[in-house]
Backbone as JSON, one array per atom type, in Angstrom:
{
  "sequence": "MMVVALGAVVLSGCGGTGVPNAASVDTSKGKQLFTATCGSCHTLADAGTTGKIGPDLDSAYVGDRLIGMKDSSFEALVRQQIDLADPPMPRHLLKGQDADDVAAYVAKVAGVKLAQQYNPGSSPP",
  "N": [[188.1, 28.91, 271.33], [189.63, 28.14, 273.5], [187.71, 27.53, 275.42], [186.59, 25.22, 274.34], [188.8, 23.49, 274.48], [189.17, 23.37, 277.25], [186.75, 22.19, 277.93], [187.09, 19.64, 276.86], [189.15, 18.7, 278.47], [187.91, 18.75, 280.97], [185.87, 16.86, 280.53], [187.45, 14.56, 280.25], [188.51, 14.36, 282.78], [186.34, 13.65, 284.3], [185.91, 11.01, 284.01], [184.61, 10.22, 281.72], [185.03, 10.48, 278.28], [183.64, 10.91, 275.99], [184.42, 9.79, 273.65], [184.81, 7.1, 271.29], [185.58, 3.64, 272.07], [188.96, 2.6, 271.79], [189.36, 0.31, 270.25], [187.37, 0.41, 268.39], [187.92, 2.25, 266.43], [189.55, 3.27, 263.38], [192.57, 4.23, 262.66], [194.15, 4.29, 260.4], [192.34, 4.51, 258.3], [191.29, 6.9, 259.18], [193.47, 8.61, 258.72], [193.56, 8.58, 255.9], [191.04, 9.7, 255.33], [191.33, 12.19, 256.61], [193.4, 13.35, 255.07], [192.16, 13.52, 252.55], [189.81, 15.0, 253.1], [190.29, 17.05, 254.96], [192.86, 17.99, 254.71], [193.37, 19.94, 252.76], [192.9, 22.29, 254.0], [194.06, 22.2, 256.55], [197.27, 21.98, 258.1], [199.19, 19.16, 258.76], [201.76, 17.32, 259.73], [202.22, 14.48, 259.77], [200.32, 13.55, 258.0], [201.17, 14.73, 255.73], [200.11, 17.11, 254.83], [199.51, 20.55, 253.94], [197.75, 22.67, 254.36], [196.43, 26.02, 254.58], [194.25, 27.45, 255.46], [192.79, 26.64, 257.76], [193.75, 25.98, 261.22], [197.2, 25.05, 261.81], [197.6, 21.95, 262.81], [199.61, 20.57, 264.16], [201.15, 22.61, 265.36], [199.13, 23.78, 266.87], [198.55, 21.88, 268.83], [200.91, 21.24, 270.17], [201.71, 22.51, 272.6], [199.83, 21.55, 274.48], [200.47, 18.85, 274.34], [203.0, 18.93, 275.49], [202.38, 19.49, 278.14], [201.21, 17.19, 278.9], [198.62, 16.38, 278.1], [196.12, 14.0, 277.51], [195.59, 11.54, 274.86], [192.9, 10.87, 274.61], [191.6, 13.17, 275.4], [192.41, 14.96, 273.4], [191.17, 13.68, 271.28], [188.45, 13.94, 271.92], [188.26, 16.7, 271.74], [188.87, 17.18, 268.99], [186.75, 15.79, 267.81], [184.62, 17.29, 268.75], [185.18, 19.71, 267.48], [184.74, 18.99, 264.83], [181.98, 18.59, 264.88], [180.99, 21.06, 265.82], [182.07, 23.13, 264.33], [183.48, 26.31, 263.42], [182.87, 28.75, 260.88], [185.39, 29.21, 258.39], [185.11, 26.45, 258.22], [182.92, 23.83, 257.55], [180.24, 22.63, 259.58], [179.93, 19.28, 260.78], [181.38, 18.06, 258.72], [182.45, 15.59, 258.46], [180.91, 12.53, 259.46], [179.59, 10.3, 262.0], [181.16, 7.14, 262.06], [183.28, 7.83, 260.35], [183.99, 10.43, 261.24], [184.76, 9.75, 263.83], [186.99, 8.12, 263.29], [188.76, 9.95, 262.05], [189.09, 11.81, 264.13], [190.35, 10.18, 266.05], [192.71, 9.55, 264.68], [193.92, 12.13, 264.3], [194.22, 12.84, 266.98], [196.12, 11.01, 267.74], [198.46, 11.76, 266.38], [198.88, 14.58, 266.06], [200.98, 17.24, 266.76], [202.87, 15.64, 268.04], [205.55, 15.09, 267.08], [206.67, 17.69, 267.16], [206.49, 18.21, 269.91], [208.29, 16.33, 270.86], [210.61, 17.39, 269.79], [210.85, 19.76, 271.26], [211.07, 18.73, 273.77], [213.22, 16.59, 274.09], [213.71, 14.28, 275.65], [211.34, 13.07, 276.1], [208.89, 10.48, 275.64], [206.91, 9.12, 272.97], [203.3, 9.49, 273.11]],
  "CA": [[188.87, 27.69, 271.23], [190.06, 27.77, 274.85], [186.57, 26.91, 276.09], [186.48, 23.86, 273.81], [189.9, 22.71, 275.04], [188.86, 23.13, 278.66], [185.65, 21.23, 277.97], [187.64, 18.3, 276.61], [189.9, 18.31, 279.66], [186.93, 18.47, 282.01], [185.24, 15.58, 280.22], [188.36, 13.45, 280.51], [188.68, 14.27, 284.21], [185.14, 13.11, 284.93], [185.81, 9.59, 283.75], [184.04, 9.98, 280.4], [185.63, 11.38, 277.3], [182.77, 11.12, 274.85], [185.03, 9.21, 272.46], [184.6, 5.66, 271.23], [186.63, 2.73, 272.49], [190.06, 2.57, 270.83], [189.23, -0.84, 269.36], [186.33, 0.64, 267.39], [188.33, 3.25, 265.46], [190.55, 2.86, 262.41], [193.37, 5.42, 262.42], [194.63, 4.28, 259.01], [191.24, 5.1, 257.53], [191.24, 8.29, 259.62], [194.51, 9.35, 258.01], [193.12, 8.74, 254.51], [189.93, 10.66, 255.33], [191.87, 13.5, 256.95], [194.13, 13.85, 253.91], [191.21, 13.83, 251.47], [188.73, 15.91, 253.48], [190.72, 18.14, 255.84], [194.23, 18.39, 254.42], [193.5, 21.14, 251.94], [192.78, 23.45, 254.89], [194.88, 22.04, 257.76], [198.6, 21.38, 258.06], [199.45, 18.06, 259.69], [202.97, 16.72, 259.17], [202.09, 13.04, 259.58], [199.48, 13.32, 256.81], [201.8, 15.38, 254.58], [199.25, 18.18, 254.33], [200.05, 21.89, 254.19], [196.68, 23.65, 254.23], [196.69, 27.32, 255.23], [193.0, 28.12, 255.85], [192.54, 26.29, 259.15], [194.96, 25.93, 262.04], [198.22, 24.03, 261.71], [197.23, 21.12, 263.95], [200.81, 20.26, 264.93], [201.45, 23.78, 266.19], [198.02, 24.03, 267.79], [198.49, 20.89, 269.91], [202.2, 20.95, 270.78], [201.73, 22.95, 274.01], [199.06, 20.6, 275.28], [201.28, 17.62, 274.4], [204.1, 19.14, 276.44], [201.89, 19.45, 279.53], [200.73, 15.84, 279.18], [197.22, 16.13, 277.77], [195.94, 12.63, 277.01], [195.02, 11.4, 273.52], [191.44, 10.86, 274.68], [191.15, 14.57, 275.46], [192.58, 15.48, 272.05], [190.15, 13.07, 270.44], [187.18, 14.6, 272.23], [188.35, 18.06, 271.2], [188.75, 17.12, 267.53], [185.38, 15.37, 267.49], [183.76, 18.45, 269.01], [185.42, 20.69, 266.41], [184.05, 18.5, 263.62], [180.54, 18.79, 265.06], [180.63, 22.45, 266.15], [183.05, 23.97, 263.64], [183.2, 27.69, 263.06], [183.24, 29.04, 259.49], [184.91, 28.65, 257.13], [184.94, 24.99, 258.26], [181.51, 23.46, 257.71], [179.92, 21.68, 260.64], [179.6, 17.91, 260.38], [182.05, 17.74, 257.47], [182.48, 14.12, 258.55], [179.89, 12.09, 260.41], [179.62, 8.94, 262.48], [182.42, 6.41, 262.16], [184.32, 8.6, 259.66], [184.42, 11.48, 262.16], [185.48, 9.09, 264.93], [188.29, 7.67, 262.79], [189.61, 11.13, 261.86], [189.41, 12.34, 265.46], [191.33, 9.28, 266.67], [193.97, 9.73, 263.96], [194.51, 13.43, 264.64], [194.62, 12.76, 268.39], [197.3, 10.15, 267.84], [199.67, 12.29, 265.73], [199.03, 16.05, 266.04], [201.9, 17.85, 267.71], [203.76, 14.67, 268.69], [206.96, 15.31, 266.69], [207.1, 18.98, 267.69], [206.66, 18.06, 271.35], [209.54, 15.59, 271.05], [211.71, 18.32, 269.49], [210.96, 20.69, 272.37], [211.37, 17.95, 274.98], [213.79, 15.4, 273.48], [213.71, 13.11, 276.53], [210.0, 12.51, 276.25], [208.55, 9.39, 274.74], [205.59, 9.38, 272.35], [202.17, 9.05, 273.95]],
  "C": [[189.29, 27.22, 272.61], [188.94, 27.08, 275.6], [186.42, 25.46, 275.64], [187.56, 22.98, 274.41], [189.64, 22.4, 276.51], [187.73, 22.13, 278.81], [186.15, 19.82, 277.76], [188.41, 17.81, 277.82], [188.95, 17.96, 280.79], [186.26, 17.13, 281.77], [186.16, 14.42, 280.56], [188.58, 13.28, 282.01], [187.49, 13.66, 284.93], [184.94, 11.63, 284.65], [185.2, 9.26, 282.4], [184.59, 10.97, 279.42], [184.71, 11.68, 276.14], [183.35, 10.58, 273.56], [184.84, 7.7, 272.48], [185.81, 4.87, 271.75], [187.69, 2.65, 271.4], [189.94, 1.42, 269.83], [188.22, -0.6, 268.24], [186.7, 1.7, 266.35], [189.45, 2.71, 264.57], [191.38, 4.09, 262.05], [193.97, 5.45, 261.02], [193.58, 4.9, 258.09], [191.11, 6.58, 257.9], [192.27, 9.15, 258.92], [194.1, 9.6, 256.57], [192.0, 9.78, 254.42], [190.42, 12.07, 255.64], [192.54, 14.12, 255.73], [193.17, 14.32, 252.82], [190.23, 14.94, 251.84], [189.22, 17.16, 254.2], [192.05, 18.75, 255.44], [194.38, 19.61, 253.54], [193.41, 22.42, 252.78], [193.74, 23.4, 256.08], [196.24, 21.44, 257.46], [198.68, 20.31, 259.14], [200.59, 17.26, 259.1], [202.8, 15.24, 258.86], [201.28, 12.71, 258.32], [200.11, 13.93, 255.56], [200.98, 16.5, 254.01], [199.79, 19.54, 254.75], [198.99, 22.97, 254.0], [196.95, 24.91, 255.04], [195.43, 28.02, 255.71], [192.7, 27.88, 257.32], [193.84, 26.23, 259.92], [195.91, 24.8, 261.62], [198.04, 23.17, 262.96], [198.44, 20.69, 264.78], [201.15, 21.4, 265.88], [200.37, 24.01, 267.25], [198.05, 23.1, 269.0], [199.8, 20.65, 270.64], [202.24, 21.36, 272.26], [201.0, 21.99, 274.92], [199.77, 19.26, 275.38], [202.35, 17.76, 275.48], [203.63, 19.11, 277.89], [201.22, 18.13, 279.86], [199.26, 15.57, 278.92], [197.1, 14.75, 277.11], [195.3, 12.61, 275.62], [193.5, 11.43, 273.56], [190.88, 12.28, 274.76], [191.3, 15.24, 274.1], [191.47, 14.96, 271.14], [188.79, 13.71, 270.66], [187.14, 16.01, 271.66], [188.18, 18.07, 269.68], [187.33, 16.77, 267.12], [184.41, 16.53, 267.69], [183.94, 19.51, 267.93], [184.75, 20.27, 265.11], [182.56, 18.81, 263.72], [180.14, 20.26, 265.2], [181.54, 23.47, 265.47], [182.53, 25.39, 263.4], [183.6, 27.91, 261.61], [184.69, 29.55, 259.42], [184.75, 27.12, 257.14], [183.46, 24.67, 258.43], [181.32, 22.47, 258.86], [179.58, 20.33, 260.04], [180.18, 17.56, 259.01], [182.22, 16.23, 257.34], [181.48, 13.72, 259.61], [180.18, 10.66, 260.87], [181.01, 8.35, 262.58], [183.56, 7.16, 261.47], [184.86, 9.7, 260.56], [185.2, 10.89, 263.32], [186.87, 8.67, 264.49], [189.25, 8.84, 262.6], [190.02, 11.71, 263.21], [190.47, 11.49, 266.15], [192.7, 9.43, 266.01], [194.65, 11.03, 264.35], [195.01, 13.42, 266.09], [195.91, 11.98, 268.57], [198.58, 10.85, 267.36], [199.91, 13.79, 265.86], [199.95, 16.54, 267.14], [202.92, 16.92, 268.33], [205.23, 14.95, 268.36], [207.49, 16.64, 267.21], [207.34, 18.89, 269.19], [207.96, 17.32, 271.65], [210.75, 16.47, 270.75], [211.93, 19.28, 270.66], [211.36, 20.01, 273.67], [211.94, 16.6, 274.54], [213.76, 14.15, 274.35], [212.37, 12.45, 276.66], [209.79, 11.36, 275.27], [207.2, 9.7, 274.14], [204.48, 8.86, 273.23], [201.73, 7.64, 273.63]]
}
């Protein structure tokens, strides 16, 4: 997992994130897709999901939020996890625009509230 996170940071530092333009994603649709497709395995407070099989995405991303990781890096990381998932998560569970929408949604919300609790003076990304 650390290699994937570092890869996302490296990609963002090189000027290209591998993620679509923000205008081309629909985070509302991403939330609906996440809840229906991912929520039974992953906990994500914003989506109201409490899955226990996969990582709690709020807890997984709070540290990176606190050090200032950009949403584009989170988005690249989520998109990569969708494409290269390790079992029990199936690879390519979502594809194309659906995967982009979910990645953008998760990048926008995962760990944000926890980071604000740990660092109350911070503003949302």
